N, C-alpha and C positions, 0 to 999 in steps of 0.2 A: 945733292943735299950735303951740306957740311956735317961732319961727324968728328968723333974723336974726343979725347980728354980735354983739350983746350976749349973746344966748343961747349962742353959740359960745364967747365969752370966759368965761362962767360955767362952761361945760363943762370948759374947759381949767383953770380955777381948781380945779375939783373933782379933775381928774386930778392936778394939782400937789399938792393937799392930801393925797390918798391916797398918792401915790407918795413925796413928799418929807417929809411930816410924820408918816409912819407910826410911827416910833420914839417920837415925842412922844405921840401919841394912844394907843399901846399902853401907855405908863406910866399912862394914865388909864383903862385896862381897856376899850379899844375896839379891836376887830379890824375891818379894812376891806380890801376888795380890789375889783377890777373883773373882769368877764368879758364876752365878746362873742359875738355870733352874727350871722347874716345871714338874711334872709327876703324873700319877695316883698312888694310894697307893700301888698297887701290884708291881710297878716297882721301888719303892724307894730304897730298900736295894740292889737288883741286879744292878741297875744303879750306885749306889755309888761304889759298888765293882768293876764294870767294868771300871769306870772312874779312880779309884785309880790304878788299874792294868795297864791301858793304859798309864797313866802318868809315872808310874814306868818303863814300857817298853820303852817309848820314851826317858826318861832320860838315861836309859842304852844304847840304840841305839846310842846316841850321845856321849857316853863315858864321861859324865859329872862327875865332882868330887863329892864325898860323896853320900848321898842318898837324894832323894827329900822329902820334908815335904808336906804331903797331908792330909787334914782332911775335914770333911763335917758335916754340921748340918742342921736340918730342921728348917726353920725360920718362915714359915707361913703354916697353915693347913686349909684345906677346906674339905667339905664332899667327894669330888671326888679325892682329891690328896693333894700334898704338894709341897712346894718350898724348894729346897736344895741349900745351899751355899757351894761351895768348896773353900778351901784356899790352895794355892799351893805356895811353895817357893823352891828355890834351891841355892846352893853355886856356885858362878860363877868365882872365882879367876882363871885367866888364860884362860877363855873362850872368844873366839872372838865373838863380837856382841851379848852380853848376852840378850839384849832386844829382838832382833830378835829370838833368841833361845827360850826365854820364850814365845813369840807370837806363834811360830811354835808348841810348846808343848800345849799351850792353844787351838790352832785350832784342834789339834789331840784329845784333851779332848772333845771339842765341837762336833767333828765328832762322838766320842763314845757316847756322850749324845744323839745325834739324832738317832744313831744306836740302842740304848737301849730304845727308846721310850720317851725321854725327849723333852722338848720344846727348841726352839732356844734361847729364853729369857723369863723370867717371867715379870720383870719390868725394867730391865736395858736398854731395847730397843735393836735395831739392831746395828746401828752405823757402823763405819768403820771396827771394829774388826770382825763383824759377817755378813756383807753384802754379802760376797761370798757364804754364805749358803742359801740365799733367794730362789734360784731356787729349793732347796731340800724341802722347806716347803711351798712354794706357787706355784700355777699353773701358766701357762703363762697368763691366763686370769686375775688372781689376780695381777700379776706383771704389766700387762698393765694398769689395773685399778689404781694401785698405781701411775704409771707414769702420768696418766691423772689427777688424783687428785692433785698430786704435781704441775703439770702445771697450774691447775686452781687457786691454792692458792699462787703459787710462780713461775710465768711464766719466770722470769729471772734466776731461779735456784740460788738464793742468799743465801738461808738458808739451812743448813745441806748438803752442797754440797758433793755429793758422798756417804753420809752415808746410803742411801737406794739403792745404786748401780746406781743411776741416776747422771750422770756426766755432762750432757749438757741439755739445755732447751729442753722440749718435744714439738714436733709439736702438734698443736691443732687438735681436731676432726673437720671434715667438717660437717656443718649443725647443727641442734639442735634436741632435742628429738621430737619436733613437726613435723620434717621432716621425722621421721622414720615411715615406713609403719606398720600398726597394724597387728598383727598375729592372727591366728584363736583362740588361747588360751588367747588373750588379754582381760582382764576383766575391763579395765579402761573405763572411759567415753569417747565417741568419741569426737575428737576435732572439734569444730565449732567456727565460729567468736565470738559467744556469750560467750563461756566458756574458751577461751584461756587466 
């Protein structure tokens, strides 16, 4: 695996190229974007290989012109794993709805990331692009908790509408925590008038 400051500089040049020259390359019929994930160290190289292969397969399945541009780099490291950024671009002259095609291929790449043991997102968040994957990474209980938390801080569903898969205001829970019966394993202080 290539490393060192020169490789890091090349990575930032690519970030610059995609982020700041996007309008220019779009006039040349190229769509490009980045997406990220995190994973344990032992999954980094196999995951990168699988995602590159999946993008190439998806590109070929759609009979898109040319060959896709796909590269990846490790951007953050931790004791337990790493963050990998993927950069993907394709030539789309003559392709109907190229933005939708790009989104479909990115969803396939995200599917492969999850299949290979990567995370749904490291720091970009879930948002509209990845919300449909939430049931794959969170239990029903966690999704319910998320809906209740959203309702507590945004009962009118005014912020981030739909970006967590929540498209309407969430009904509130009935009662309060004080109304819940204590269980045999409950180690909390019993509720009395004096300590509520």
